[in-house]
C-alpha angles and dihedrals in degrees: 000000000000107000090209090061092049091048095047118134135183090236110033114226112241116229090249092053101056092103116204096336130074097194114080089223092053086052087056093049090051093049092052093046090051094049119112087222088064094047089050091065089077086075099045126096123256094179105318118034114256090209109107096332095119088217124126098227135140119276128193092273097053089042091053092048090052092047089052091052093050093042092053091050091052093046092052089052094049103036096086094054112108093220090059091057091050089053094056104281137273114240113186090219091054095052092044090052092047091048092053090049100042097092100035090110097052108124127219113299096024122241092358089056091048092056094045094047092048092053093046093045092054101036104030104026100034097233110154091202092050113189130307125172095223092049089048090053090053091047091052096052094042104035121004106043113081101196097101125087094259133069095268138022131003094285093231123187119267092250094055094044090051091047091057090057100095090165103030097202140074124251095264124354114027129111105023115252090039114222091237090073094060117110086236106025123206114266109289096013095096122101123291108263108254093010109061093166092057094080131238118359093223129031138149108222138043120218087262092063100040094109090058091048091050094047096048093045094046088073088067098043112138091018103063123033119248092254097039129099117238114251090257093050090050091051090052092047093049092048089052090054092048095048093045093049093054113031099049088057089052091051097052094043087054094052094043097245097114103070124193096222098061096043091046093051092052098046097040091044090056093045091052100043120349111206146138096271139046129012109355095027094111091049091050089054089054090051092051091047092051092047090051102043101028104033088144089070107021121106126174095218093045091051092051091047091050092052090049093048093049091046091052098043102032107027100032092030122033099018095043090086122046115240108253102170094254123139091250090053091049090049091053091053092047092049092048092051095046093046094051095041091053092047095048096043088049089056096060115111140169123245126197097209112021123186117258095262093052137054137230087267117050144139120277118252098268095046093043090059092043091055089050092053094045090051090047091057090052093046096046101041102032113020095043095052114125093223090056091047092054090049090051093050087060091051091049088054091053093052094045091051093045095051091047094048094048093046091050090050093051093049092049103103093205096056101061099104092047100049118126104271095236092050090050091050092050090053092052092047093051092044090058091049096049093045086073095043111038140042112277092247092060100043098088094048094047093045091051093049095046092047091053091050093046091049097049093042090057094059128095120235090260095047092051092053093044093048092052088052089054096046094047096046096248092122122067096179097102102177097041111036092034088060087081088076 
């Protein structure tokens, strides 16, 4: 593929403006790493909020750095393969840049915040596109961030923009036919749970960024199918799965939440007598779901082998000794992480004709099942805890109150001159976008709604909580807490 097409930008970089990097893709990586939206991720939840928790757990920034590390390792392994070149190439700098950018759009409080903002955006603010973290990441690098040479966005190369598109479609209409209409849709393209008329659950571009999506994907026309990730996007997506499957288990072993007894009972119960009740029942439900939705990859023997491997290395290995902060405990965590990362990265391969729910780059059969089981352990024994659920209900209340308060402020005719400058700028930006997309009577409402979503999604966990205190009169520290505006 023509390198010049992959490296195309809306605003070409002059030779004197390349900064410290000669490669256009390294320039992209440097722009993303220097963005305040990237620095903000240090204050955004991965699973448990880093704000005031006192716990040494991953946040969205450390997660993104680990995804970038894994993605680059995969890309360096795959780049020499002839098939990769035929599919559009796999440059390590492109996948590293995409990995650093992939979570820029995550709102306060992580996935919980994403779900709450989407519901509020559709039901309260009247935005047909709602909110989606991947689409927000793409909006940041193409539209909102101002650290590129043009008037909006980072002006990234076509290859990096395409590599950020984990779900290369809009919520409803693009491309045509939309992947949601397929008998077996691509992963993420199915309907939003609880709101089947809302469009795809996952997507990577709002209507406001469709031109950027089309332009970046046009470079790969005829090489990659309209619903398929580019090779570099697939590498980033696979690296995200690998990092997520490993480091969240590390975190909750460290803080004492992931207990050996419960995990052992579930895995050993399934290995002894899988059934619909008792220990092992939840794991059996996972097995049935995988066999139903992902028959192209599922294998009974591989699933059993994966459960046995996770039992041996996690239950009988890492979790057998409580984490006490000692050097030997830290070494055990580091060795577990290194061993699994190496195994999973080593299981990534390239496929010329992948099934619709996969990509050209994917995990081999054994590793695919192992990731499914590792993620199950995290889901079952961390994410489904009642204490975490009660904490998340409080976070949902914060976001609901914040969206309502900001929307009320924007629709108060007397408050215009005293709006926070950034919120005012976001309204004007969205108004210009919707003027070309919607009937005149709808522009102001859509612009107000999108500006509120953009504003809230750009906050850290701590800023969101502090801002709600300011807007509801719970804070009396005018010149300190109000600085969050």
